[in-house]
C-alpha positions as CSV (number, residue, x, y, z in Angstrom):
1,M,-14.8,13.9,-2.0
2,A,-13.8,15.3,-5.4
3,D,-15.4,18.4,-6.6
4,D,-17.0,16.6,-9.5
5,I,-18.8,14.3,-7.1
6,L,-20.1,17.3,-5.0
7,L,-21.5,18.8,-8.2
8,L,-23.1,15.6,-9.2
9,K,-24.7,15.2,-5.7
10,A,-25.9,18.8,-5.9
11,R,-27.6,18.1,-9.3
12,E,-29.2,14.9,-7.9
13,L,-30.5,16.8,-4.8
14,A,-31.9,19.6,-7.0
15,E,-33.7,17.0,-9.1
16,K,-35.0,15.2,-6.0
17,I,-36.6,18.4,-4.6
18,N,-38.0,19.4,-8.0
19,I,-35.7,22.4,-8.8
20,D,-35.7,23.1,-12.5
21,A,-32.2,22.4,-14.0
22,K,-32.5,25.6,-16.1
23,Q,-32.6,27.7,-12.8
24,L,-29.4,26.2,-11.7
25,R,-25.9,27.2,-12.7
26,L,-23.9,24.5,-10.9
27,S,-20.4,25.2,-12.0
28,N,-16.9,24.8,-10.5
29,G,-17.1,28.6,-9.7
30,W,-20.4,28.0,-7.8
31,L,-18.9,25.1,-5.9
32,Q,-15.8,27.0,-4.9
33,K,-17.8,30.0,-3.7
34,S,-20.2,27.7,-1.8
35,K,-17.3,25.9,-0.1
36,K,-15.8,29.2,0.9
37,R,-19.1,30.6,2.1
38,N,-19.7,27.6,4.3
39,G,-16.1,27.2,5.5
40,I,-15.6,23.8,3.8
41,R,-11.9,23.1,3.2
42,S,-9.9,20.1,2.0
43,H,-7.3,18.6,4.2
44,T,-4.6,16.0,3.6
45,L,-4.7,13.3,6.3
46,C,-1.5,11.8,7.4
47,G,-0.5,9.5,10.2
48,E,2.6,9.4,12.3
49,G,5.1,6.8,11.5
50,G,5.4,4.1,14.2
51,S,2.1,5.1,15.8
52,V,0.7,1.6,15.7
53,E,0.3,-0.3,18.9
54,D,2.2,-3.6,19.1
55,D,-0.8,-5.4,20.5
56,A,-3.0,-4.3,17.6
57,V,-0.4,-5.6,15.1
58,R,-0.1,-8.9,16.9
59,D,-3.9,-9.3,17.0
60,A,-4.2,-8.4,13.3
61,R,-1.5,-10.9,12.3
62,L,-3.2,-13.7,14.2
63,Q,-6.5,-12.8,12.6
64,L,-4.9,-12.7,9.1
65,Q,-3.4,-16.2,9.7
66,D,-6.8,-17.5,10.6
67,E,-8.4,-16.0,7.5
68,V,-5.8,-17.4,5.1
69,A,-5.5,-20.9,6.7
70,C,-8.3,-22.2,4.5
71,F,-6.3,-21.4,1.3
72,D,-3.5,-23.5,-0.3
73,P,-0.1,-21.8,0.3
74,E,0.3,-21.2,-3.5
75,N,-2.9,-19.1,-3.4
76,V,-1.7,-16.8,-0.6
77,L,0.1,-13.8,-2.0
78,N,2.3,-11.2,-0.3
79,F,1.8,-7.8,-2.0
80,D,4.3,-6.1,0.3
81,E,5.7,-2.9,-1.4
82,T,3.3,-3.1,-4.3
83,A,0.4,-3.7,-2.0
84,L,-3.2,-4.0,-3.2
85,F,-4.8,-1.2,-1.2
86,Y,-8.1,-2.9,-0.6
87,R,-10.5,-0.6,1.4
88,L,-7.8,2.0,1.7
89,A,-9.2,5.1,3.4
90,P,-8.9,8.3,1.4
91,N,-6.0,10.6,2.3
92,R,-8.0,13.8,1.9
93,T,-11.2,15.0,3.6
94,K,-13.5,18.0,3.6
95,S,-14.2,19.7,6.9
96,I,-16.0,22.8,8.1
97,V,-13.8,25.3,9.7
98,N,-15.2,26.9,12.9
99,G,-14.3,30.5,12.5
100,H,-10.5,30.0,12.1
101,R,-8.3,28.6,9.4
102,S,-6.4,25.3,10.0
103,G,-4.5,23.0,7.7
104,S,-4.1,23.4,4.0
105,G,-6.8,23.1,1.4
106,D,-9.0,24.1,-1.4
């Protein structure tokens, strides 16, 4: 989650529980100190190359063939290297560190 989204959610929550906006000073500095105080860090997620099981790939290919079977071949596109990353999971996440530092982050 980007910091600007966290700040927006903090403002929405404050409004929801009837905290006067004039009492709040929700700034980037406030957010950074809050994340540090609560042990929230940002980590880059990465997978290991070649870590996909062959059975999972075979099953996914069969499922994909079933899904595109109803389309004319000229309407089936291969995005390959310039793939359309539909529903791509984010490559960063926030986590709470339990008393020790791990990974890299904000």
